[in-house]
C-alpha positions in Angstrom: 23.1 -14.3 -8.6 21.0 -12.2 -6.1 23.5 -9.1 -6.0 23.4 -8.9 -9.9 19.6 -9.0 -9.9 19.4 -6.4 -7.0 22.4 -4.5 -9.1 20.7 -4.9 -12.3 16.8 -3.5 -11.2 18.6 -0.4 -9.4 20.7 0.6 -12.8 17.5 0.1 -14.4 15.7 2.1 -12.7 18.0 4.9 -12.3 18.8 4.9 -16.1 14.8 5.3 -16.7 14.5 8.1 -14.1 17.3 9.9 -16.0 15.7 9.4 -19.3 12.2 10.2 -18.3 11.0 13.8 -17.7 7.4 12.2 -17.2 7.8 10.5 -13.9 6.1 9.7 -10.6 6.2 8.4 -7.0 3.9 7.2 -4.7 2.8 5.0 -1.9 0.7 1.5 -1.8 -1.1 -0.6 1.0 -3.1 -3.1 1.0 -4.9 -6.7 1.8 -2.3 -9.8 1.5 -3.3 -13.1 0.9 -0.6 -15.4 0.7 -0.9 -19.2 -0.3 1.8 -21.6 -0.1 1.6 -25.2 -1.7 4.2 -27.8 -1.1 4.1 -31.2 -1.8 0.8 -32.8 0.0 0.1 -29.4 1.8 -1.1 -26.0 1.3 -1.4 -23.1 3.3 -3.2 -20.3 3.6 -2.6 -16.8 5.5 -3.7 -13.0 5.4 -1.8 -10.0 6.0 -0.7 -7.0 4.6 1.7 -5.3 2.6 3.5 -1.3 2.0 5.8 0.1 0.4 6.7 2.6 -2.8 7.0 2.9 -6.5 7.6 5.3 -9.3 6.4 5.7 -12.3 8.1 6.3 -15.6 6.4 7.0 -19.0 7.5 5.1 -21.7 5.0 5.4 -24.0 1.7 7.1 -24.8 -0.6 4.8 -22.9 2.4 2.5 -20.7 4.4 3.4 -18.0 7.1 1.3 -16.5 6.5 0.9 -12.3 9.1 -0.8 -10.5 8.6 -0.8 -6.5 9.6 -1.8 -3.3 6.9 -3.4 -1.0 7.2 -5.4 2.5 4.7 -8.0 3.1 4.0 -9.7 6.8 1.0 -12.8 7.2 0.5 -14.8 9.6 -2.1 -17.3 10.9 -2.7 -19.5 13.7 -4.2 -23.0 14.2 -4.2 -25.7 16.7 -1.8 -23.6 18.9 0.6 -23.2 15.8 1.6 -19.6 14.6 2.7 -19.6 11.0 4.3 -16.4 10.1 5.6 -14.7 6.3 7.3 -11.7 5.8 8.7 -10.8 2.5 10.2 -7.8 1.0 9.3 -7.8 -2.9 10.5 -5.8 -5.8 8.1 -5.5 -8.6 8.8 -4.4 -11.9 5.1 -3.7 -13.4 4.3 -2.2 -16.9 1.0 -0.6 -16.8 -1.0 -0.2 -20.3 -3.9 2.1 -20.0 -6.8 0.4 -21.6 -9.5 2.9 -21.0 -10.1 6.3 -19.2 -9.2 5.3 -15.7 -8.5 1.8 -16.3 -5.2 -0.2 -16.6 -3.7 -3.1 -16.8 -0.7 -4.7 -14.8 2.2 -7.4 -16.0 5.7 -8.0 -14.9 8.1 -10.0 -12.7 8.5 -9.6 -9.1 11.4 -10.8 -6.9 10.8 -11.7 -3.3 13.0 -12.3 -0.9 11.7 -14.3 2.2 12.6 -12.2 5.7 12.5 -15.7 7.8 12.8 -18.5 5.6 15.4 -21.3 7.0 16.0 -22.6 3.4 19.5 -21.4 1.7 18.0 -19.7 -1.4 15.3 -17.1 0.1 14.7 -15.6 -3.2 11.8 -16.5 -5.3 10.2 -15.3 -8.4 6.7 -14.3 -9.4 4.4 -13.4 -12.5 2.2 -10.4 -11.4 -1.1 -9.9 -13.3 -3.5 -7.5 -12.0 -4.8 -3.9 -12.8 -5.9 -0.6 -11.3 -8.3 1.9 -11.3 -8.1 5.4 -11.1 -10.6 7.0 -8.4 -8.9 10.5 -8.9 -5.6 11.3 -10.7 -3.7 10.7 -7.8 -5.9 8.1 -5.8 -6.0 4.6 -7.1 -7.4 0.9 -6.2 -5.2 -1.8 -7.3 -6.1 -6.1 -7.5 -3.5 -8.1 -8.4 -2.4 -11.9 -8.9 1.4 -12.4 -7.9 2.2 -16.6 -8.8 4.9 -18.2 -8.2 7.3 -19.7 -10.6 10.1 -20.7 -8.7 11.2 -22.4 -5.4 9.9 -26.0 -3.8 6.8 -24.4 -2.5 5.0 -22.4 -4.5 4.0 -18.5 -2.8 1.7 -16.8 -4.4 0.2 -13.7 -3.4 -3.6 -11.8 -4.1 -3.0 -8.2 -3.3 -5.6 -5.6 -3.0 -4.3 -2.4 -2.3 -4.7 1.1 -2.6 -2.3 3.7 -3.5 -1.7 7.6 -3.8 0.8 9.5 -6.8 2.5 12.6 -5.5 
């Protein structure tokens, strides 16, 4: 199942890349505040994320923004260190609502690099916005709410990015 989803994402991205002339690439990174909620317990971790993205113009004020990010977060409590390392593939629609202000929404696929569970893949729904400081430099707060898995893993991301 994971291979099928990843293959579909690559094919979709390649199709848009060939079909669109308005295409940009960029990098982003920032703070990642992770919340893990399971039956009867919860855990909050703080870390960072870094990654890259592409933007494909699909309409006058709409852009498709797939990306690939690495996330790491940890917390030490009572002599125990909790760690979380993820790869994420967000596929966001970015809509320009006003000059320099954009809304973001779309699914994200998270893959745990540390989990001992048999299913290391989780699906999230991302909602957020971005503010273009310059034509190439932006800030982006985003919330990624967990939709699948026994433990719900959500991320609050505050990042900065640069478009080439």
